[in-house]
PyMOL commands that place a pseudoatom at each C-alpha (Angstrom):
pseudoatom trace, name=CA, resn=MET, resi=1, chain=A, elem=C, hetatm=0, pos=[73.623, 98.398, 112.527]
pseudoatom trace, name=CA, resn=ALA, resi=2, chain=A, elem=C, hetatm=0, pos=[76.163, 95.626, 113.029]
pseudoatom trace, name=CA, resn=LYS, resi=3, chain=A, elem=C, hetatm=0, pos=[75.055, 92.073, 112.269]
pseudoatom trace, name=CA, resn=TYR, resi=4, chain=A, elem=C, hetatm=0, pos=[74.122, 89.928, 115.273]
pseudoatom trace, name=CA, resn=ILE, resi=5, chain=A, elem=C, hetatm=0, pos=[74.407, 92.921, 117.639]
pseudoatom trace, name=CA, resn=TRP, resi=6, chain=A, elem=C, hetatm=0, pos=[71.474, 94.927, 118.979]
pseudoatom trace, name=CA, resn=ARG, resi=7, chain=A, elem=C, hetatm=0, pos=[70.847, 97.677, 121.506]
pseudoatom trace, name=CA, resn=ARG, resi=8, chain=A, elem=C, hetatm=0, pos=[69.029, 97.039, 124.803]
pseudoatom trace, name=CA, resn=ASP, resi=9, chain=A, elem=C, hetatm=0, pos=[67.628, 99.990, 126.748]
pseudoatom trace, name=CA, resn=ASP, resi=10, chain=A, elem=C, hetatm=0, pos=[65.208, 99.078, 129.512]
pseudoatom trace, name=CA, resn=ASN, resi=11, chain=A, elem=C, hetatm=0, pos=[64.735, 102.015, 131.889]
pseudoatom trace, name=CA, resn=GLY, resi=12, chain=A, elem=C, hetatm=0, pos=[62.521, 99.967, 134.212]
pseudoatom trace, name=CA, resn=ARG, resi=13, chain=A, elem=C, hetatm=0, pos=[65.364, 97.550, 134.909]
pseudoatom trace, name=CA, resn=TRP, resi=14, chain=A, elem=C, hetatm=0, pos=[68.248, 99.999, 134.467]
pseudoatom trace, name=CA, resn=THR, resi=15, chain=A, elem=C, hetatm=0, pos=[69.585, 97.857, 131.631]
pseudoatom trace, name=CA, resn=HIS, resi=16, chain=A, elem=C, hetatm=0, pos=[71.555, 99.751, 128.990]
pseudoatom trace, name=CA, resn=GLY, resi=17, chain=A, elem=C, hetatm=0, pos=[74.015, 98.139, 126.642]
pseudoatom trace, name=CA, resn=TRP, resi=18, chain=A, elem=C, hetatm=0, pos=[74.537, 95.876, 123.625]
pseudoatom trace, name=CA, resn=SER, resi=19, chain=A, elem=C, hetatm=0, pos=[73.733, 92.194, 123.152]
pseudoatom trace, name=CA, resn=VAL, resi=20, chain=A, elem=C, hetatm=0, pos=[75.581, 89.825, 120.832]
pseudoatom trace, name=CA, resn=ALA, resi=21, chain=A, elem=C, hetatm=0, pos=[74.075, 86.636, 119.388]
pseudoatom trace, name=CA, resn=TYR, resi=22, chain=A, elem=C, hetatm=0, pos=[76.439, 83.783, 118.571]
pseudoatom trace, name=CA, resn=PRO, resi=23, chain=A, elem=C, hetatm=0, pos=[76.097, 80.017, 118.020]
pseudoatom trace, name=CA, resn=LYS, resi=24, chain=A, elem=C, hetatm=0, pos=[77.259, 77.688, 120.791]
pseudoatom trace, name=CA, resn=ASN, resi=25, chain=A, elem=C, hetatm=0, pos=[79.230, 75.543, 118.337]
pseudoatom trace, name=CA, resn=THR, resi=26, chain=A, elem=C, hetatm=0, pos=[79.532, 74.759, 114.636]
pseudoatom trace, name=CA, resn=SER, resi=27, chain=A, elem=C, hetatm=0, pos=[77.769, 71.407, 114.842]
pseudoatom trace, name=CA, resn=ASN, resi=28, chain=A, elem=C, hetatm=0, pos=[74.453, 73.148, 115.515]
pseudoatom trace, name=CA, resn=ILE, resi=29, chain=A, elem=C, hetatm=0, pos=[74.514, 76.822, 114.550]
pseudoatom trace, name=CA, resn=THR, resi=30, chain=A, elem=C, hetatm=0, pos=[70.826, 77.181, 115.387]
pseudoatom trace, name=CA, resn=ASP, resi=31, chain=A, elem=C, hetatm=0, pos=[71.672, 76.771, 119.117]
pseudoatom trace, name=CA, resn=ILE, resi=32, chain=A, elem=C, hetatm=0, pos=[72.116, 80.503, 119.779]
pseudoatom trace, name=CA, resn=ARG, resi=33, chain=A, elem=C, hetatm=0, pos=[73.637, 82.118, 122.866]
pseudoatom trace, name=CA, resn=THR, resi=34, chain=A, elem=C, hetatm=0, pos=[73.709, 85.800, 123.797]
pseudoatom trace, name=CA, resn=LYS, resi=35, chain=A, elem=C, hetatm=0, pos=[76.147, 87.935, 125.742]
pseudoatom trace, name=CA, resn=PHE, resi=36, chain=A, elem=C, hetatm=0, pos=[75.379, 91.391, 127.155]
pseudoatom trace, name=CA, resn=PHE, resi=37, chain=A, elem=C, hetatm=0, pos=[77.846, 94.324, 127.184]
pseudoatom trace, name=CA, resn=SER, resi=38, chain=A, elem=C, hetatm=0, pos=[76.797, 96.940, 129.741]
pseudoatom trace, name=CA, resn=ASP, resi=39, chain=A, elem=C, hetatm=0, pos=[77.387, 100.652, 129.070]
pseudoatom trace, name=CA, resn=LYS, resi=40, chain=A, elem=C, hetatm=0, pos=[78.307, 101.137, 132.741]
pseudoatom trace, name=CA, resn=LYS, resi=41, chain=A, elem=C, hetatm=0, pos=[80.863, 98.319, 132.824]
pseudoatom trace, name=CA, resn=TYR, resi=42, chain=A, elem=C, hetatm=0, pos=[82.565, 99.362, 129.563]
pseudoatom trace, name=CA, resn=GLY, resi=43, chain=A, elem=C, hetatm=0, pos=[82.415, 103.132, 130.092]
pseudoatom trace, name=CA, resn=GLY, resi=44, chain=A, elem=C, hetatm=0, pos=[79.679, 104.297, 127.756]
pseudoatom trace, name=CA, resn=LYS, resi=45, chain=A, elem=C, hetatm=0, pos=[77.640, 103.432, 124.683]
pseudoatom trace, name=CA, resn=ARG, resi=46, chain=A, elem=C, hetatm=0, pos=[80.458, 103.623, 122.162]
pseudoatom trace, name=CA, resn=LYS, resi=47, chain=A, elem=C, hetatm=0, pos=[82.928, 101.587, 124.213]
pseudoatom trace, name=CA, resn=SER, resi=48, chain=A, elem=C, hetatm=0, pos=[80.401, 98.861, 125.020]
pseudoatom trace, name=CA, resn=HIS, resi=49, chain=A, elem=C, hetatm=0, pos=[79.478, 98.680, 121.319]
pseudoatom trace, name=CA, resn=LEU, resi=50, chain=A, elem=C, hetatm=0, pos=[83.156, 98.286, 120.366]
pseudoatom trace, name=CA, resn=ALA, resi=51, chain=A, elem=C, hetatm=0, pos=[83.585, 95.559, 122.996]
pseudoatom trace, name=CA, resn=ALA, resi=52, chain=A, elem=C, hetatm=0, pos=[80.510, 93.764, 121.640]
pseudoatom trace, name=CA, resn=LYS, resi=53, chain=A, elem=C, hetatm=0, pos=[81.906, 93.949, 118.083]
pseudoatom trace, name=CA, resn=LYS, resi=54, chain=A, elem=C, hetatm=0, pos=[85.299, 92.629, 119.196]
pseudoatom trace, name=CA, resn=PHE, resi=55, chain=A, elem=C, hetatm=0, pos=[83.659, 89.753, 121.054]
pseudoatom trace, name=CA, resn=ARG, resi=56, chain=A, elem=C, hetatm=0, pos=[81.443, 88.924, 118.085]
pseudoatom trace, name=CA, resn=ASP, resi=57, chain=A, elem=C, hetatm=0, pos=[84.349, 88.986, 115.629]
pseudoatom trace, name=CA, resn=LYS, resi=58, chain=A, elem=C, hetatm=0, pos=[86.503, 86.821, 117.916]
pseudoatom trace, name=CA, resn=LYS, resi=59, chain=A, elem=C, hetatm=0, pos=[83.716, 84.309, 118.572]
pseudoatom trace, name=CA, resn=TYR, resi=60, chain=A, elem=C, hetatm=0, pos=[82.747, 83.957, 114.911]
pseudoatom trace, name=CA, resn=ALA, resi=61, chain=A, elem=C, hetatm=0, pos=[86.443, 83.614, 113.929]
pseudoatom trace, name=CA, resn=GLU, resi=62, chain=A, elem=C, hetatm=0, pos=[86.917, 80.834, 116.536]
pseudoatom trace, name=CA, resn=LEU, resi=63, chain=A, elem=C, hetatm=0, pos=[83.950, 78.974, 115.074]
pseudoatom trace, name=CA, resn=GLU, resi=64, chain=A, elem=C, hetatm=0, pos=[85.131, 79.696, 111.511]
pseudoatom trace, name=CA, resn=LEU, resi=65, chain=A, elem=C, hetatm=0, pos=[81.870, 81.495, 110.763]
pseudoatom trace, name=CA, resn=SER, resi=66, chain=A, elem=C, hetatm=0, pos=[83.305, 84.930, 109.895]
pseudoatom trace, name=CA, resn=TYR, resi=67, chain=A, elem=C, hetatm=0, pos=[81.647, 84.781, 106.470]
pseudoatom trace, name=CA, resn=LEU, resi=68, chain=A, elem=C, hetatm=0, pos=[78.282, 85.300, 108.201]
pseudoatom trace, name=CA, resn=ILE, resi=69, chain=A, elem=C, hetatm=0, pos=[79.377, 88.739, 109.415]
pseudoatom trace, name=CA, resn=THR, resi=70, chain=A, elem=C, hetatm=0, pos=[80.855, 89.966, 106.127]
pseudoatom trace, name=CA, resn=ARG, resi=71, chain=A, elem=C, hetatm=0, pos=[78.159, 88.497, 103.863]
pseudoatom trace, name=CA, resn=LYS, resi=72, chain=A, elem=C, hetatm=0, pos=[76.322, 91.162, 101.917]
pseudoatom trace, name=CA, resn=THR, resi=73, chain=A, elem=C, hetatm=0, pos=[72.620, 90.893, 101.380]
pseudoatom trace, name=CA, resn=ARG, resi=74, chain=A, elem=C, hetatm=0, pos=[71.430, 91.129, 97.820]
pseudoatom trace, name=CA, resn=SER, resi=75, chain=A, elem=C, hetatm=0, pos=[69.263, 94.053, 96.935]
pseudoatom trace, name=CA, resn=ARG, resi=76, chain=A, elem=C, hetatm=0, pos=[66.437, 93.369, 94.535]
pseudoatom trace, name=CA, resn=GLN, resi=77, chain=A, elem=C, hetatm=0, pos=[63.564, 95.152, 92.914]
pseudoatom trace, name=CA, resn=ARG, resi=78, chain=A, elem=C, hetatm=0, pos=[60.678, 95.076, 95.346]
pseudoatom trace, name=CA, resn=SER, resi=79, chain=A, elem=C, hetatm=0, pos=[57.648, 93.281, 94.015]
pseudoatom trace, name=CA, resn=PRO, resi=80, chain=A, elem=C, hetatm=0, pos=[54.404, 95.201, 93.799]
pseudoatom trace, name=CA, resn=THR, resi=81, chain=A, elem=C, hetatm=0, pos=[51.503, 94.479, 96.090]
pseudoatom trace, name=CA, resn=LYS, resi=82, chain=A, elem=C, hetatm=0, pos=[48.378, 93.075, 94.519]
pseudoatom trace, name=CA, resn=ASP, resi=83, chain=A, elem=C, hetatm=0, pos=[47.201, 96.692, 94.464]
pseudoatom trace, name=CA, resn=GLY, resi=84, chain=A, elem=C, hetatm=0, pos=[49.987, 97.510, 92.012]
pseudoatom trace, name=CA, resn=ILE, resi=85, chain=A, elem=C, hetatm=0, pos=[52.025, 100.090, 93.937]
pseudoatom trace, name=CA, resn=ILE, resi=86, chain=A, elem=C, hetatm=0, pos=[55.332, 99.288, 95.575]
pseudoatom trace, name=CA, resn=GLY, resi=87, chain=A, elem=C, hetatm=0, pos=[55.068, 100.345, 99.230]
pseudoatom trace, name=CA, resn=VAL, resi=88, chain=A, elem=C, hetatm=0, pos=[51.331, 101.134, 99.283]
pseudoatom trace, name=CA, resn=LYS, resi=89, chain=A, elem=C, hetatm=0, pos=[48.750, 98.469, 100.112]
pseudoatom trace, name=CA, resn=TYR, resi=90, chain=A, elem=C, hetatm=0, pos=[45.043, 98.229, 100.852]
pseudoatom trace, name=CA, resn=TYR, resi=91, chain=A, elem=C, hetatm=0, pos=[43.907, 96.158, 103.843]
pseudoatom trace, name=CA, resn=ASP, resi=92, chain=A, elem=C, hetatm=0, pos=[40.322, 95.145, 104.519]
pseudoatom trace, name=CA, resn=TYR, resi=93, chain=A, elem=C, hetatm=0, pos=[40.447, 92.648, 107.359]
pseudoatom trace, name=CA, resn=LEU, resi=94, chain=A, elem=C, hetatm=0, pos=[37.016, 91.000, 107.498]
pseudoatom trace, name=CA, resn=SER, resi=95, chain=A, elem=C, hetatm=0, pos=[35.512, 94.368, 106.487]
pseudoatom trace, name=CA, resn=ILE, resi=96, chain=A, elem=C, hetatm=0, pos=[35.991, 95.599, 110.064]
pseudoatom trace, name=CA, resn=THR, resi=97, chain=A, elem=C, hetatm=0, pos=[38.840, 98.082, 109.712]
pseudoatom trace, name=CA, resn=PRO, resi=98, chain=A, elem=C, hetatm=0, pos=[39.721, 98.904, 106.099]
pseudoatom trace, name=CA, resn=TYR, resi=99, chain=A, elem=C, hetatm=0, pos=[42.790, 101.090, 105.629]
pseudoatom trace, name=CA, resn=TRP, resi=100, chain=A, elem=C, hetatm=0, pos=[45.529, 102.037, 103.176]
pseudoatom trace, name=CA, resn=GLN, resi=101, chain=A, elem=C, hetatm=0, pos=[49.066, 101.463, 104.403]
pseudoatom trace, name=CA, resn=ALA, resi=102, chain=A, elem=C, hetatm=0, pos=[52.342, 103.028, 103.298]
pseudoatom trace, name=CA, resn=HIS, resi=103, chain=A, elem=C, hetatm=0, pos=[55.374, 100.942, 104.192]
pseudoatom trace, name=CA, resn=GLY, resi=104, chain=A, elem=C, hetatm=0, pos=[59.076, 100.586, 103.474]
pseudoatom trace, name=CA, resn=SER, resi=105, chain=A, elem=C, hetatm=0, pos=[62.538, 100.404, 104.962]
pseudoatom trace, name=CA, resn=GLU, resi=106, chain=A, elem=C, hetatm=0, pos=[64.946, 103.168, 106.034]
pseudoatom trace, name=CA, resn=ASN, resi=107, chain=A, elem=C, hetatm=0, pos=[68.411, 102.531, 107.491]
pseudoatom trace, name=CA, resn=ASP, resi=108, chain=A, elem=C, hetatm=0, pos=[67.613, 98.831, 108.022]
pseudoatom trace, name=CA, resn=GLN, resi=109, chain=A, elem=C, hetatm=0, pos=[64.459, 99.766, 109.968]
pseudoatom trace, name=CA, resn=GLN, resi=110, chain=A, elem=C, hetatm=0, pos=[60.999, 98.763, 108.756]
pseudoatom trace, name=CA, resn=TRP, resi=111, chain=A, elem=C, hetatm=0, pos=[58.306, 101.436, 108.931]
pseudoatom trace, name=CA, resn=SER, resi=112, chain=A, elem=C, hetatm=0, pos=[54.600, 101.564, 108.154]
pseudoatom trace, name=CA, resn=LYS, resi=113, chain=A, elem=C, hetatm=0, pos=[51.792, 104.049, 108.554]
pseudoatom trace, name=CA, resn=GLN, resi=114, chain=A, elem=C, hetatm=0, pos=[48.074, 103.312, 108.237]
pseudoatom trace, name=CA, resn=PHE, resi=115, chain=A, elem=C, hetatm=0, pos=[45.311, 105.640, 107.027]
pseudoatom trace, name=CA, resn=SER, resi=116, chain=A, elem=C, hetatm=0, pos=[41.754, 104.678, 107.931]
pseudoatom trace, name=CA, resn=VAL, resi=117, chain=A, elem=C, hetatm=0, pos=[39.143, 104.493, 105.184]
pseudoatom trace, name=CA, resn=TYR, resi=118, chain=A, elem=C, hetatm=0, pos=[36.460, 105.300, 107.785]
pseudoatom trace, name=CA, resn=LYS, resi=119, chain=A, elem=C, hetatm=0, pos=[38.256, 108.448, 108.898]
pseudoatom trace, name=CA, resn=TYR, resi=120, chain=A, elem=C, hetatm=0, pos=[39.552, 109.807, 105.552]
pseudoatom trace, name=CA, resn=GLY, resi=121, chain=A, elem=C, hetatm=0, pos=[37.449, 108.015, 102.940]
pseudoatom trace, name=CA, resn=SER, resi=122, chain=A, elem=C, hetatm=0, pos=[38.935, 105.593, 100.410]
pseudoatom trace, name=CA, resn=LYS, resi=123, chain=A, elem=C, hetatm=0, pos=[40.427, 108.270, 98.130]
pseudoatom trace, name=CA, resn=GLY, resi=124, chain=A, elem=C, hetatm=0, pos=[41.694, 110.408, 101.010]
pseudoatom trace, name=CA, resn=ALA, resi=125, chain=A, elem=C, hetatm=0, pos=[43.353, 107.469, 102.796]
pseudoatom trace, name=CA, resn=PHE, resi=126, chain=A, elem=C, hetatm=0, pos=[44.895, 106.304, 99.497]
pseudoatom trace, name=CA, resn=LEU, resi=127, chain=A, elem=C, hetatm=0, pos=[46.291, 109.767, 98.703]
pseudoatom trace, name=CA, resn=MET, resi=128, chain=A, elem=C, hetatm=0, pos=[47.693, 110.141, 102.231]
pseudoatom trace, name=CA, resn=ALA, resi=129, chain=A, elem=C, hetatm=0, pos=[49.412, 106.726, 101.985]
pseudoatom trace, name=CA, resn=CYS, resi=130, chain=A, elem=C, hetatm=0, pos=[50.897, 107.720, 98.610]
pseudoatom trace, name=CA, resn=LYS, resi=131, chain=A, elem=C, hetatm=0, pos=[52.145, 111.038, 100.040]
pseudoatom trace, name=CA, resn=GLU, resi=132, chain=A, elem=C, hetatm=0, pos=[53.750, 109.271, 103.026]
pseudoatom trace, name=CA, resn=ARG, resi=133, chain=A, elem=C, hetatm=0, pos=[55.501, 106.754, 100.768]
pseudoatom trace, name=CA, resn=TYR, resi=134, chain=A, elem=C, hetatm=0, pos=[56.652, 109.571, 98.438]
pseudoatom trace, name=CA, resn=LYS, resi=135, chain=A, elem=C, hetatm=0, pos=[57.905, 111.676, 101.369]
pseudoatom trace, name=CA, resn=ARG, resi=136, chain=A, elem=C, hetatm=0, pos=[60.132, 108.827, 102.566]
pseudoatom trace, name=CA, resn=HIS, resi=137, chain=A, elem=C, hetatm=0, pos=[61.159, 107.133, 99.297]
pseudoatom trace, name=CA, resn=GLY, resi=138, chain=A, elem=C, hetatm=0, pos=[60.510, 109.478, 96.373]
pseudoatom trace, name=CA, resn=THR, resi=139, chain=A, elem=C, hetatm=0, pos=[58.743, 108.585, 93.135]
pseudoatom trace, name=CA, resn=LEU, resi=140, chain=A, elem=C, hetatm=0, pos=[56.078, 105.857, 93.345]
pseudoatom trace, name=CA, resn=PHE, resi=141, chain=A, elem=C, hetatm=0, pos=[56.221, 102.846, 91.032]
pseudoatom trace, name=CA, resn=ILE, resi=142, chain=A, elem=C, hetatm=0, pos=[52.888, 101.549, 89.764]
pseudoatom trace, name=CA, resn=HIS, resi=143, chain=A, elem=C, hetatm=0, pos=[52.553, 98.211, 87.936]
pseudoatom trace, name=CA, resn=ASP, resi=144, chain=A, elem=C, hetatm=0, pos=[49.852, 98.245, 85.228]
pseudoatom trace, name=CA, resn=ARG, resi=145, chain=A, elem=C, hetatm=0, pos=[46.944, 98.534, 87.661]
pseudoatom trace, name=CA, resn=ILE, resi=146, chain=A, elem=C, hetatm=0, pos=[46.426, 102.279, 87.778]
pseudoatom trace, name=CA, resn=LYS, resi=147, chain=A, elem=C, hetatm=0, pos=[42.842, 101.836, 86.567]
pseudoatom trace, name=CA, resn=ASP, resi=148, chain=A, elem=C, hetatm=0, pos=[42.071, 99.677, 89.654]
pseudoatom trace, name=CA, resn=LEU, resi=149, chain=A, elem=C, hetatm=0, pos=[43.151, 102.376, 92.134]
pseudoatom trace, name=CA, resn=PRO, resi=150, chain=A, elem=C, hetatm=0, pos=[40.624, 104.702, 93.815]
pseudoatom trace, name=CA, resn=CYS, resi=151, chain=A, elem=C, hetatm=0, pos=[42.191, 107.670, 91.990]
pseudoatom trace, name=CA, resn=ARG, resi=152, chain=A, elem=C, hetatm=0, pos=[45.497, 108.757, 90.462]
pseudoatom trace, name=CA, resn=PRO, resi=153, chain=A, elem=C, hetatm=0, pos=[48.202, 109.611, 93.012]
pseudoatom trace, name=CA, resn=ASP, resi=154, chain=A, elem=C, hetatm=0, pos=[48.869, 113.346, 93.377]
pseudoatom trace, name=CA, resn=VAL, resi=155, chain=A, elem=C, hetatm=0, pos=[52.625, 112.749, 93.778]
pseudoatom trace, name=CA, resn=PRO, resi=156, chain=A, elem=C, hetatm=0, pos=[55.129, 111.855, 91.037]
pseudoatom trace, name=CA, resn=TYR, resi=157, chain=A, elem=C, hetatm=0, pos=[54.883, 108.236, 89.865]
pseudoatom trace, name=CA, resn=LYS, resi=158, chain=A, elem=C, hetatm=0, pos=[56.167, 105.984, 87.090]
pseudoatom trace, name=CA, resn=LEU, resi=159, chain=A, elem=C, hetatm=0, pos=[54.174, 103.294, 85.337]
pseudoatom trace, name=CA, resn=ILE, resi=160, chain=A, elem=C, hetatm=0, pos=[56.001, 100.004, 84.991]
pseudoatom trace, name=CA, resn=LYS, resi=161, chain=A, elem=C, hetatm=0, pos=[54.860, 97.429, 82.463]
pseudoatom trace, name=CA, resn=SER, resi=162, chain=A, elem=C, hetatm=0, pos=[54.568, 93.887, 83.819]
pseudoatom trace, name=CA, resn=LYS, resi=163, chain=A, elem=C, hetatm=0, pos=[56.203, 91.126, 81.841]
for i in range(1, 163): cmd.bond("trace and resi %d" % i, "trace and resi %d" % (i + 1))
show_as sticks, trace
zoom trace
């Protein structure tokens, strides 16, 4: 997905197109404006997306902020949850609805899936969360706390020693 550009599809209002976020001026770049590029006006999804990109590039060049568009984000090793597994976490909100959650990121989209302890039991919910994380991201990484887990995962995992 292009930076500062997002898709808008609202069937209830017949709104389909791309929006661009840009600062009003360089003196206060937190004062953000948006401009909408309609699929109908520009002749389709692809053409409206190209028009939105051109507008964004032109606007950021005028404001001498092009570096914001080309800046790469640094990738880093994800830190483990307090449960010790990257991408698998236990939640027990006020002991009302305990669940195990698998979570991660695919194609710049965050995802998560919860597995109820009441419905599947603690071990079952844990194993299902591990399977979901493995299905989407491969081998699990566990940090030193394997003895604190409800059971050993039944998918491939690697133990990582904490420093």
